[in-house]
C-alpha positions in Angstrom: -41.6 -68.8 -58.2 -42.7 -65.9 -56.0 -39.2 -64.4 -56.1 -39.1 -64.7 -59.9 -42.6 -63.2 -60.1 -41.5 -60.2 -57.9 -38.5 -59.7 -60.1 -40.6 -59.7 -63.2 -43.0 -57.1 -61.6 -40.0 -54.9 -60.7 -38.7 -55.0 -64.3 -42.2 -54.2 -65.7 -42.5 -51.2 -63.3 -39.0 -50.0 -64.4 -40.0 -50.3 -68.0 -43.2 -48.3 -67.4 -41.2 -45.6 -65.5 -38.7 -45.3 -68.4 -41.5 -45.1 -70.9 -43.1 -42.3 -69.0 -40.0 -40.3 -68.2 -38.2 -40.5 -71.6 -40.9 -38.4 -73.5 -40.8 -35.9 -70.6 -37.1 -35.6 -70.8 -37.2 -35.4 -74.6 -39.8 -32.7 -74.4 -37.8 -30.7 -71.8 -34.8 -30.8 -74.1 -36.8 -29.8 -77.1 -38.3 -26.9 -75.0 -34.8 -25.6 -74.3 -33.6 -26.1 -77.9 -36.6 -24.2 -79.2 -35.9 -21.0 -77.2 -32.1 -21.3 -77.7 -32.8 -21.5 -81.5 -35.1 -18.5 -81.3 -32.4 -16.4 -79.6 -29.6 -17.5 -82.0 -31.6 -17.4 -85.2 -31.1 -21.1 -85.7 -33.9 -21.6 -88.3 -33.0 -25.2 -89.1 -33.5 -26.2 -85.5 -36.8 -24.3 -85.3 -38.0 -26.0 -88.5 -37.0 -29.4 -87.3 -38.8 -28.9 -84.0 -41.9 -27.6 -85.7 -41.9 -30.5 -88.1 -41.8 -32.9 -85.1 -45.0 -31.3 -83.8 -43.7 -28.8 -81.2 -46.2 -26.0 -80.4 -45.0 -22.7 -82.0 -46.7 -20.8 -79.2 -44.6 -22.3 -76.3 -43.9 -19.8 -73.6 -40.5 -19.7 -71.8 -40.4 -19.6 -68.0 -38.3 -16.6 -67.2 -40.3 -13.8 -68.9 -43.2 -15.7 -70.3 -42.2 -14.9 -73.9 -43.0 -16.9 -77.0 -40.4 -17.8 -79.5 -41.8 -15.2 -81.8 -41.4 -12.4 -79.3 -37.8 -13.6 -78.5 -37.0 -13.7 -82.3 -38.2 -10.1 -82.7 -36.4 -8.9 -79.6 -33.1 -10.6 -80.5 -33.3 -9.7 -84.2 -33.5 -13.4 -85.3 -34.9 -12.7 -88.7 -35.0 -16.2 -90.2 -36.6 -17.7 -87.1 -39.1 -14.8 -87.0 -40.2 -15.6 -90.5 -40.4 -19.3 -89.9 -42.5 -18.8 -86.7 -44.7 -16.1 -88.4 -45.7 -18.7 -91.0 -46.0 -21.6 -88.7 -49.3 -23.4 -88.5 -51.5 -22.2 -85.6 -49.1 -19.4 -84.6 -50.8 -16.9 -82.3 -49.6 -13.4 -82.9 -51.4 -12.0 -79.8 -49.8 -14.0 -77.1 -48.5 -11.7 -74.4 -45.4 -12.0 -72.2 -45.8 -11.6 -68.5 -45.1 -7.9 -68.8 -48.0 -7.5 -71.3 -45.8 -7.2 -74.4 -46.6 -9.0 -77.6 -44.6 -9.4 -80.8 -46.0 -6.3 -82.5 -45.3 -4.1 -79.5 -41.7 -5.3 -79.3 -41.2 -4.9 -83.1 -42.6 -1.3 -82.8 -40.3 -0.4 -79.9 -37.3 -1.8 -81.7 -38.1 0.1 -84.8 -38.2 -3.1 -86.9 -40.2 -1.9 -89.8 -40.1 -5.2 -91.7 -41.3 -7.1 -88.7 -44.1 -4.6 -88.1 -45.2 -4.8 -91.7 -45.2 -8.6 -91.8 -47.1 -8.9 -88.5 -49.7 -6.4 -89.6 -50.0 -8.2 -93.0 -50.5 -11.5 -91.0 -53.4 -10.0 -89.0 -51.8 -8.7 -85.8 -54.1 -6.4 -83.9 -53.3 -2.7 -84.2 -55.6 -1.6 -81.4 -55.9 -3.5 -78.1 -56.8 -2.8 -74.5 -54.1 -1.2 -72.3 -50.6 -0.5 -73.8 -50.4 -0.6 -77.6 -47.7 -0.8 -80.3 -48.3 2.9 -80.9 -47.4 3.7 -77.3 -44.1 1.8 -77.8 -43.3 3.3 -81.2 -44.0 6.8 -79.8 -41.9 6.2 -76.7 -39.0 5.1 -78.9 -39.4 8.0 -81.4 -39.8 5.5 -84.3 -41.7 7.9 -86.6 -41.9 5.5 -89.6 -43.5 2.9 -87.3 -45.8 5.5 -85.8 -46.9 6.5 -89.3 -47.5 2.9 -90.4 -49.6 2.1 -87.3 -51.7 5.2 -87.7 -52.2 4.4 -91.4 -53.4 1.0 -90.4 -56.0 2.5 -88.0 -54.2 2.7 -84.7 -56.0 4.9 -82.2 -53.9 8.0 -81.9 -55.3 8.6 -78.4 -55.0 5.0 -77.2 -55.2 4.9 -73.4 -52.9 2.8 -71.2 -54.2 1.3 -67.9 -53.4 4.7 -66.2 -54.7 6.7 -69.2 -51.3 7.6 -70.6 -51.4 8.3 -74.3 -48.8 7.9 -77.1 -48.4 11.7 -77.2 -47.5 11.7 -73.5 -44.9 9.0 -74.1 -43.3 10.8 -77.0 -43.3 14.1 -75.1 -41.8 12.5 -72.0 -39.0 10.9 -74.0 -38.2 14.1 -75.9 -39.1 13.0 -79.4 -40.3 16.4 -80.8 -40.9 15.1 -84.3 -43.0 12.3 -83.0 -45.0 14.8 -80.9 -45.6 16.8 -84.0 -46.6 13.8 -86.1 -49.1 12.6 -83.4 -50.6 16.1 -83.1 -50.9 16.4 -86.9 -52.8 13.1 -86.8 -55.3 14.3 -84.2 -53.7 13.5 -80.8 -55.5 15.3 -78.0 -53.0 17.7 -76.2 -55.0 18.6 -73.1 -56.1 15.1 -72.1 -54.7 14.0 -68.7 -53.8 10.6 -67.3 -54.9 9.3 -63.9 -52.1 11.2 -62.2 -53.4 14.4 -63.7 -50.6 14.8 -66.1 -50.9 15.8 -69.8 -48.2 15.8 -72.5 -46.9 19.2 -71.5 -46.4 17.9 -68.0 -44.5 14.9 -69.3 -42.2 17.1 -71.3 -41.7 19.6 -68.5 -40.9 16.9 -65.9 -38.1 15.6 -68.1 -36.6 18.9 -69.1 -37.5 18.9 -72.8 -37.8 22.7 -73.2 -38.3 22.7 -77.0 -41.4 20.5 -76.6 -42.6 22.4 -73.6 -42.4 25.7 -75.6 -44.2 24.1 -78.6 -47.0 22.5 -76.5 -47.5 25.7 -74.5 -48.0 27.7 -77.6 -50.5 25.2 -79.0 -52.5 25.1 -75.7 -52.6 28.9 -75.5 -53.7 29.1 -79.1 -56.5 26.6 -78.4 -57.5 28.5 -75.2 -56.7 25.6 -73.0 -53.9 27.3 -71.0 
């Protein structure tokens, strides 16, 4: 009897262990499937996982990105639309580097994604780096214009006080520089390193921008 009792207890413990581990294994598999589907625009898989109750705001381990951020970055249009309209989706989740979906869409020049995110309520202005910084750095003028029209702060300040104008000047995007200046960007403002937009352009050898900004600063009596 004691031996039989011990055997029964061992079987019960094994059944309990299996019951505990199986959901964890299933969840781990679903986790991987979710991010693979986001990368490969597998909207059927995404919809299936969401229907089974998977959190649309899951964060992957390598970069701390959500499925929505990955979909924007990889150009997975169908998955992006599915996640954008998923129940309880959080548009403001940030990856480990501080990027969110709107910022990535702005940098990639994905006008449609930017429009949809804004229509869904994504925040145009936020502390630290903004979508406008990213659009300006990439020279995506249509995105810059759209963000400004939606109330983006043209002089938004990064953690070290760098502005979108400085980013555009440093990357050599002369038309973006002009657009930002026309919309009220402050030319003489400096970041924490004591650099203004003219310095950014000069350090990177963008002579046409240097000439234009020098003229503007002289005309304003700030040089």
